[in-house]
N, C-alpha and C positions, 0 to 999 in steps of 0.2 A: 504494500500500500504506500503510495507516494505521500510526500509531506502535504501537498495541496489537498489530496483526498481526505487525509486525516483532519486537516483544518476545516474542511467543509462538511464532514460527515455529521458530527454532533449538532452544530448549528442548523444544518439542513434538516435533520430529523426533527429537532425541536420546532423549527419554523413550520415544517409540514404538518406536524401534529396540532400546533396552535391554529394554523390557518384552517385545518379541517374542522376543529371545534368551532371556530368563529363562523364558518360557512354553515355548519349544522344549526347553530343558534340563530343565524339570520333566516334560514329556511323555516325553522320552528316559529319564529316571529311572524313570518308571512302566513303560515298555517293558522296561527292564533288570530291574525288580522281577519282572515276569511271567516273564521268561526265567530268573531266579534261582530263583523258586519252582518252576518246572518242573524245573530241575536238581536241587533238593533232593528233590523227589518221586522222581525217577529214582534218586538215591543211596539213599534210604530203601528203595525197592523192591529195588534191587540188593543192599543189605546183608542184607536179610531173606530173600533167595532163594538158590538154589544157585549155585555158581560154574560158569561155562561155559568150555569149552575155548578157549584163546586163538586167535583168528582172525588173519587177515592184516591187517585194518583194524578193530581193536576200537573200540568206543564209549568215549570218555573217561569215566572213573569207573565203568566197568562192572566187575563182579566176575568174575574169570577164574581159570583154573587152567592151569598149564604144567609140563611135565616136561623135565628136562635135566640137564646136569652144570655145576656152578659152576666158574668160573675164579678160584679164590681168590687166586692169585698176581697177578692183575690187578685187584684191588679198588681202589676210590677212595672218597673221603669227600665228602659233600655237606652244606653248611650248618653251623650252629653254634648249639646251644641247650643249656639247662641242664635236667637232670632229677634227681630225687631218687633217690639210691642208698643202700644200707645204710651207706655211709661218709659220707652227707650229700650236699648238692647238688654236682653235678659237671658241668663243661662237656664236651660231646661233639658228635658228628656222626652223620649217617646213613651206614651202610656200603653202598656200591654195588658189586655184583659182577656181572660178565657171566655169562650163562647160555647155554650151547650147547644148542640144541634140535634135534630130528630134522627138523623142517620149518621153514623160514624162517631169517632171519639171527639171530645172537645177540641177546638182549634183556637190557637192564640190569635188575637186580633190587635194589630197596631192601630189604635184609634187616632193617633196623632201626637203632636207636640204639646207639652204642658210646661209652664215655668216652674222652677224649683220654689220660687216665692209666688204663692198663689195670688194673682191679682184679680182674677175674675172667677166666677163659679165654674166647676167642672161638671159637665152634664153626665148624669148616671142613669140612663134608661133602665127601667125596672121590668118592663114587659118585653114581648117579642120584638126583635129589631131585624132590620134588613140591612146587610152590609154589602157594599160593592167595593171591590178593590183588586189588588193583584197579588199573586202568589210569590212570596219571597222564600227561597230555600234557606235551610239552616246554615249558620256560619260555623266555622271552625276556629277556635282560639289559636293565635300565633304567639311567638315569643314576645311580641310588642303589645299584645292585648292587655288592657288594664284588668286587674283582678275583680271578679264579681264579688258582691256582698249579698249572699242569699238571705241573710237575716233581715237586712234592710230592703230586700227585694230590688236591689240595684244591680243591673247587669250591663256588661260592655261587650259581650259576645251574644249574638242572637241565636241561641241554641234552645229550641222549644223543649227538649227533654229536660235540660237543666232548669229552665225557668218553671216548667210545669211541676217538677219535683219540689221546687222551693215554695210554691204556692199551694201545695197539697193535691196535685193532680198526677196520679201515677201513669195514666194513659192519655197521651195528648198527640195530636197529629204532628208529623215531622216537618211541618212548614208553618209559616206565619202568613196571615192575610193582612196586607197593608191597606187600610181604608183609604179610598179616594173620595174627595168632596170639595165643596167650596169653603173658603175661610169664614168661619162663623163670626159675626160682629160682636157678640156679647159674652160668649162662653168659650171655654176650652173643652176638649183639645182641638188643635188645628190639624185637620187631616192633610195628607199629601194631595197636592193639586194635580200632579201628573205622575206618570210612571217614570222610574229612574232610567237614565241612559249611562251605562258604564263607559268610561273613557276608552277611546280606541287609538292608542299611541304606538301600536305595534309596527307600523311602517317606519316610524322614526327609529325604533329600536333595531329593525332589520337593516336599515341603511347604515346605522352605526356599526353593527357587526360586520357587514360587508365592507364598509370603509376601513375598519381596523384590519381585516384580512388583506385588503389591497395594500395598505401602508406597510404591513409586515412583509408582504411579498416584495415590495420595492426595496425595503431595508435589506432583506437577504440578498436580493439581486445586486445591490451596490456593494455589499460585503463580499459576495462571491467574485465580483468583477475585480475588486482590489486584490483578492487572494491570488487569482490566476494571472493577473497582469504582471508581466515580467519587470 
């Protein structure tokens, strides 16, 4: 093995491996982009169409309707965010209330945002209610998730099983219905006004990975040219 070959072998293999990884990551981001675009199209169609009765296994982010009775005494709170109120910006959370329905296990309903400092009454319907909203799948806690406080019924990961157990419901549907509606003028909670649109930045990520692969290729080419140059 010549000296030039020895000098090029290890850097070449390392560069080839890194370039391969970067290209794979770029292709994966393009695949994710296609999946995200399909999801956004389905959300747009669902939001513009009528709500369908809630089934046993609903499609995530589908628009559904459900009837039942709210268990207001077993409400919990999810997340923490700031919204503008008549009294100015206020910290609040999402009000999560179990709903007993005629068919199937109870389902958790995200009724909307309420302030931590109660400024206006919170509506608590006692009879049968009709809820229209979208299906939100369960979240999985990550390393960066805040710790839940089951005793205070404060949660930062939207996991129906965990929330249900904390409020005394052993069997709960594995998803949440996020209520849709107009912003009420006099009472809380404030329901979601539209369905969520997850960000679609995968093209930028793909371009970044492909760009890094190209830059590394140029760097190795320049290095190899200097090695073989007499």
